[in-house]
C-alpha positions as CSV (number, residue, x, y, z in Angstrom):
1,M,19.5,-48.8,-37.8
2,D,19.1,-50.8,-41.1
3,A,21.7,-53.3,-40.0
4,A,19.9,-53.9,-36.7
5,V,16.6,-54.5,-38.5
6,F,18.4,-57.0,-40.9
7,V,19.9,-58.9,-37.9
8,I,16.5,-59.1,-36.2
9,A,14.9,-60.5,-39.4
10,V,17.7,-63.1,-39.8
11,I,17.3,-64.2,-36.1
12,A,13.5,-64.5,-36.6
13,V,13.9,-66.6,-39.7
14,G,16.4,-68.8,-37.9
15,I,14.0,-69.3,-35.0
16,G,11.2,-70.3,-37.4
17,V,13.5,-72.8,-39.2
18,G,14.7,-74.2,-35.9
19,L,11.1,-74.7,-34.7
20,L,10.2,-76.5,-37.9
21,V,13.2,-78.8,-37.7
22,A,12.4,-79.6,-34.0
23,R,8.8,-80.5,-34.9
24,M,9.8,-82.8,-37.7
25,A,12.4,-84.5,-35.5
26,A,9.9,-85.1,-32.8
27,R,7.4,-86.7,-35.2
28,A,10.1,-88.9,-36.7
29,A,11.6,-90.2,-33.5
30,P,9.1,-92.9,-32.5
31,V,8.8,-94.5,-35.9
32,P,11.4,-96.0,-38.2
33,P,13.0,-93.7,-40.6
34,A,10.6,-92.9,-43.4
35,L,9.6,-90.0,-45.5
36,P,7.2,-87.7,-43.7
37,P,3.6,-87.6,-45.0
38,A,2.9,-85.0,-47.6
39,D,0.1,-83.3,-45.5
40,G,2.5,-83.0,-42.5
41,V,5.1,-81.2,-44.6
42,E,2.5,-78.9,-46.0
43,R,1.2,-78.1,-42.5
44,S,4.8,-77.3,-41.3
45,I,5.4,-75.2,-44.4
46,G,2.1,-73.3,-43.6
47,E,3.2,-72.7,-40.0
48,L,6.6,-71.5,-41.3
49,R,4.9,-69.1,-43.7
50,H,2.7,-67.8,-40.8
51,D,5.8,-67.2,-38.7
52,L,7.6,-65.5,-41.5
53,A,4.6,-63.3,-42.1
54,R,4.6,-62.2,-38.4
55,V,8.3,-61.5,-38.7
56,A,7.7,-59.5,-41.9
57,D,5.0,-57.5,-40.0
58,L,7.4,-56.9,-37.1
59,V,10.1,-55.7,-39.5
60,H,7.6,-53.3,-41.2
61,E,6.6,-51.9,-37.8
62,L,10.2,-51.4,-36.9
63,E,10.8,-49.7,-40.2
64,V,7.9,-47.3,-39.7
65,D,9.0,-46.5,-36.1
66,R,12.6,-46.0,-37.2
67,A,11.4,-43.6,-40.0
68,E,9.3,-41.6,-37.5
69,Q,12.2,-41.4,-35.0
70,Q,14.6,-40.4,-37.7
71,G,12.2,-37.6,-38.8
72,R,11.9,-36.3,-35.3
73,V,15.7,-36.4,-34.8
74,E,16.3,-34.6,-38.1
75,G,13.7,-32.0,-37.1
76,R,15.4,-31.4,-33.8
77,L,18.8,-31.2,-35.5
78,R,17.4,-28.5,-37.9
79,E,16.0,-26.5,-34.9
80,V,19.4,-26.8,-33.1
81,A,21.2,-25.7,-36.2
82,E,18.8,-22.7,-36.7
83,L,19.2,-21.8,-33.1
84,G,23.0,-22.0,-33.4
85,V,22.9,-19.7,-36.5
86,R,20.7,-17.2,-34.6
87,L,23.0,-17.3,-31.6
88,A,26.0,-16.8,-33.8
89,D,24.4,-13.8,-35.5
90,T,23.4,-12.4,-32.1
91,T,27.0,-12.9,-30.8
92,H,28.5,-11.2,-33.8
93,A,26.1,-8.4,-33.6
94,L,26.9,-8.0,-29.9
95,H,30.6,-8.1,-30.6
96,R,30.2,-5.4,-33.3
97,A,28.1,-3.3,-30.9
98,L,30.7,-3.6,-28.1
99,A,33.7,-3.1,-30.4
100,S,34.1,0.6,-29.3
101,P,34.4,1.9,-25.7
102,Q,31.6,4.4,-26.3
103,A,29.2,1.6,-27.4
104,R,30.1,-0.4,-24.3
105,G,29.4,2.6,-22.1
106,Q,26.0,3.1,-23.7
107,W,25.2,-0.6,-23.3
108,G,26.2,-0.5,-19.6
109,E,24.1,2.6,-19.1
110,R,21.1,1.0,-20.9
111,M,21.4,-2.1,-18.7
112,A,21.6,0.1,-15.6
113,D,18.5,2.1,-16.7
114,D,16.6,-1.2,-17.1
115,V,17.6,-2.3,-13.5
116,L,16.6,1.2,-12.1
117,R,13.2,1.0,-13.8
118,A,12.7,-2.5,-12.5
119,A,13.5,-1.3,-9.0
120,G,10.9,1.5,-9.3
121,L,13.3,4.4,-9.3
122,V,12.5,7.6,-11.3
123,E,15.1,9.8,-12.9
124,G,15.1,13.3,-11.4
125,V,13.4,12.0,-8.2
126,N,15.4,9.0,-7.0
127,Y,18.6,9.5,-9.0
128,R,20.4,11.9,-11.4
129,K,22.5,11.1,-14.4
130,Q,25.9,12.8,-15.3
131,A,25.7,15.1,-12.3
132,V,28.9,17.0,-11.7
133,T,30.4,16.5,-8.2
134,A,32.0,19.1,-6.0
135,A,35.4,17.8,-7.1
136,G,34.6,18.3,-10.8
137,T,34.1,14.6,-11.6
138,V,31.1,13.3,-13.5
139,P,29.7,9.9,-12.3
140,D,27.2,8.1,-14.5
141,F,24.5,7.9,-11.8
142,T,24.0,9.7,-8.5
143,F,21.6,8.5,-5.8
144,P,20.5,11.1,-3.2
145,L,20.4,9.6,0.3
146,P,19.0,10.8,3.7
147,G,21.0,13.4,5.6
148,G,22.1,15.2,2.4
149,R,24.5,12.5,1.3
150,V,24.7,10.8,-2.1
151,L,25.9,7.5,-3.6
152,H,27.7,7.5,-7.0
153,M,27.8,4.7,-9.6
154,D,29.9,4.2,-12.7
155,V,28.9,1.8,-15.5
156,K,32.0,1.9,-17.7
157,F,33.6,-1.5,-17.6
158,P,36.6,-3.0,-19.6
159,L,35.4,-5.9,-21.8
160,D,38.0,-6.0,-24.6
161,N,40.1,-8.9,-23.3
162,Y,37.0,-10.7,-22.1
163,L,35.7,-10.7,-25.7
164,R,39.1,-11.8,-27.0
165,H,39.1,-14.6,-24.4
166,L,35.7,-15.9,-25.8
167,E,36.9,-15.7,-29.4
168,A,40.4,-17.3,-28.8
169,D,41.0,-20.7,-30.5
170,G,43.8,-22.0,-28.4
171,D,44.1,-22.6,-24.7
172,G,47.2,-20.5,-24.5
173,D,45.5,-17.5,-26.0
174,R,42.4,-17.9,-23.8
175,E,44.6,-18.0,-20.7
176,R,46.6,-14.9,-21.8
177,Y,43.4,-12.9,-22.4
178,K,41.9,-14.1,-19.2
179,L,44.8,-12.8,-17.1
180,A,44.7,-9.6,-19.1
181,F,41.0,-9.2,-18.4
182,V,41.6,-9.7,-14.7
183,R,44.3,-7.0,-14.7
184,D,42.0,-4.7,-16.6
185,V,39.3,-5.1,-13.9
186,R,41.8,-4.3,-11.1
187,A,43.1,-1.3,-13.0
188,R,39.5,-0.1,-13.4
189,V,38.9,-0.4,-9.7
190,R,42.0,1.6,-8.9
191,E,41.0,4.2,-11.4
192,L,37.6,4.5,-9.9
193,S,38.9,4.8,-6.4
194,G,41.0,7.8,-7.5
195,R,38.2,9.8,-9.0
196,A,37.2,11.5,-5.8
197,Y,33.7,9.9,-5.9
198,V,34.0,9.4,-2.1
199,D,33.7,12.6,0.0
200,P,33.4,12.1,3.8
201,D,31.2,15.2,4.1
202,R,28.9,14.6,1.1
203,T,28.8,10.9,0.0
204,L,28.9,7.4,1.5
205,D,32.2,5.7,2.0
206,E,31.7,3.5,-1.1
207,V,31.2,3.9,-4.9
208,L,29.4,1.4,-7.1
209,L,31.0,-0.2,-10.2
210,F,28.3,-1.7,-12.4
211,I,29.2,-4.9,-14.4
212,P,26.4,-5.1,-17.0
213,N,26.3,-8.9,-17.4
214,E,25.9,-11.7,-14.9
215,S,28.2,-14.0,-16.9
216,V,31.0,-11.4,-16.8
217,Y,30.4,-10.9,-13.1
218,A,30.7,-14.6,-12.4
219,F,33.7,-14.9,-14.6
220,V,35.5,-12.1,-12.7
221,H,34.9,-13.6,-9.3
222,T,35.7,-17.1,-10.4
223,H,39.1,-16.2,-11.8
224,D,40.0,-13.5,-9.3
225,R,38.8,-14.6,-5.9
226,E,40.6,-11.8,-4.1
227,L,39.0,-9.1,-6.2
228,I,36.2,-8.4,-3.7
229,E,38.6,-7.7,-0.9
230,V,40.9,-5.6,-3.1
231,A,37.9,-3.6,-4.3
232,L,36.4,-3.1,-0.8
233,R,39.8,-1.9,0.5
234,Q,39.6,0.8,-2.2
235,K,35.9,1.5,-1.3
236,V,34.6,0.1,-4.5
237,V,31.6,-2.2,-4.6
238,L,31.1,-4.4,-7.7
239,C,27.5,-4.9,-8.7
240,S,25.9,-7.2,-11.3
241,P,22.3,-6.5,-12.5
242,C,20.9,-8.8,-9.8
243,T,23.1,-7.4,-6.9
244,L,22.5,-3.8,-8.1
245,F,18.7,-4.5,-7.8
246,S,19.3,-5.6,-4.2
247,V,21.4,-2.6,-3.4
248,L,18.9,-0.2,-4.9
249,A,16.1,-1.8,-3.0
250,V,18.0,-1.2,0.3
251,V,18.7,2.4,-0.8
252,R,15.1,3.0,-1.7
253,Q,13.9,1.6,1.6
254,A,16.4,3.8,3.5
255,V,15.2,6.9,1.7
256,E,11.5,6.0,2.3
257,Q,12.2,5.4,6.0
258,A,14.0,8.8,6.2
259,Q,11.1,10.5,4.6
260,L,8.7,8.8,6.9
261,Q,10.8,9.8,9.9
262,A,10.8,13.4,8.6
263,R,7.0,13.3,8.2
264,S,6.7,11.8,11.7
265,D,8.8,14.7,13.1
266,E,6.6,17.2,11.3
267,I,3.5,15.5,12.7
268,L,5.0,15.6,16.2
269,Q,5.8,19.3,15.8
270,L,2.3,20.0,14.6
271,L,0.9,18.1,17.6
272,G,3.1,20.2,19.9
273,S,1.8,23.4,18.3
274,F,-1.8,22.1,18.5
275,E,-1.3,21.2,22.2
276,A,-0.1,24.8,23.0
277,Q,-3.0,26.3,21.1
278,W,-5.4,23.9,22.8
279,A,-4.1,25.0,26.2
280,R,-4.6,28.7,25.2
281,F,-8.1,27.9,24.0
282,V,-9.0,26.1,27.2
283,D,-7.7,29.1,29.2
284,A,-9.8,31.5,27.1
285,M,-12.8,29.2,27.5
286,D,-12.3,29.1,31.3
287,K,-12.2,32.9,31.4
288,V,-15.3,33.2,29.3
289,G,-16.9,30.6,31.5
290,R,-16.0,32.5,34.7
291,G,-17.4,35.7,33.1
292,L,-20.6,33.9,32.2
293,D,-20.8,32.6,35.7
294,G,-20.5,36.2,37.1
295,V,-23.1,37.4,34.6
296,R,-25.4,34.5,35.6
297,R,-25.0,35.3,39.3
298,G,-25.7,39.0,38.6
299,W,-28.7,38.1,36.6
300,D,-30.0,35.7,39.2
301,E,-29.5,38.5,41.8
302,L,-31.4,41.0,39.6
303,T,-34.3,38.7,39.0
304,G,-34.3,37.4,42.5
305,P,-33.6,39.5,45.7
306,R,-33.4,42.8,43.9
307,R,-36.6,42.3,42.1
308,R,-38.4,41.2,45.2
309,Q,-37.0,44.2,47.2
310,L,-38.2,46.5,44.5
311,E,-41.6,44.9,44.4
312,R,-41.9,45.3,48.2
313,E,-41.1,49.0,47.9
314,L,-43.7,49.4,45.2
315,D,-46.2,47.6,47.4
316,R,-45.5,50.0,50.2
317,V,-45.8,53.0,47.9
318,A,-49.1,51.8,46.8
319,E,-50.1,51.3,50.4
320,L,-49.1,54.8,51.3
321,R,-51.0,56.2,48.4
322,G,-54.1,54.4,49.7
323,R,-53.6,55.9,53.1
324,R,-53.4,59.5,51.8
325,L,-56.8,59.5,50.1
326,P,-58.9,60.4,53.3
327,D,-56.4,63.2,54.2
328,D,-56.9,64.7,50.8
329,R,-60.6,64.5,51.1
330,L,-60.4,66.2,54.5
331,L,-58.2,69.0,53.1
332,E,-60.7,69.5,50.3
333,V,-63.5,69.9,52.9
334,V,-61.5,72.4,54.9
335,R,-60.8,74.4,51.8
336,E,-64.4,74.5,51.0
337,A,-65.3,75.7,54.6
338,G,-62.6,78.2,54.9
339,P,-64.2,81.3,53.2
340,A,-67.4,80.8,55.1
341,G,-65.8,81.3,58.4
């Protein structure tokens, strides 16, 4: 950057000198050779000083801008260096954490727990951990499904040769560890298929193998393109965190649909029972209605014709009583006249 500024300054000075020489040559052409006037030389020197001052200002601005840019670049370089140090520390910490198979298993289980929580699943409700199967095996996760079936998942995954591949210095070592890692993955698939995680009467026809890192998942499929077919033939489905989330979403939707169907069947049964009880209720109401109609007709008959008949009989009795009063009076007279005769 300093060399570039020096070149620019030299070019600017050269331009100024060239302009001065051109002006002096133009003034001297129409007149015979003679010494230039003193005032003309001073004026040219003043213009040259002015141009040099402008060049000096330009050089100063370039220096200031260069210093600012250099400061920003140095700041970015420090940030990159700090980030590299932190990344290296994290990588070493992760390598130490994954140095043992037990630690790798715990890490895979923790990653699976995070995915399950993100999918909205609850332990003891939507899945069980370390549940013993009928064959005596112990999968890491078991998902109950409609129809009394279950789906098993294992989270233990071989990462030793993958880590060695990342740490290898030479291309030969990296290639050797890569091939060893691919063999480890295929061996893990064969091992999982032989653990009796698939039972035609109790489980689905597949078992899930969880790969706890998207980079590892992509690395496996990039360097072993036939692995998917090999795993599916052995009824093993490889899942990364993202693909496991999708699988669990489908599983949860299926369970919810089954529960909704079960509730719908219960509602239909209740509706059938209600319909039968309603029919009985309607029959009972009809019987009561018919009884009430009979009572009403009997009441109407009592308060209608029967009452009128009784009232007519009472009227006749009253009439008869009115007719018997003179006869009683005559009998009384006869009784009074009897002894006298």
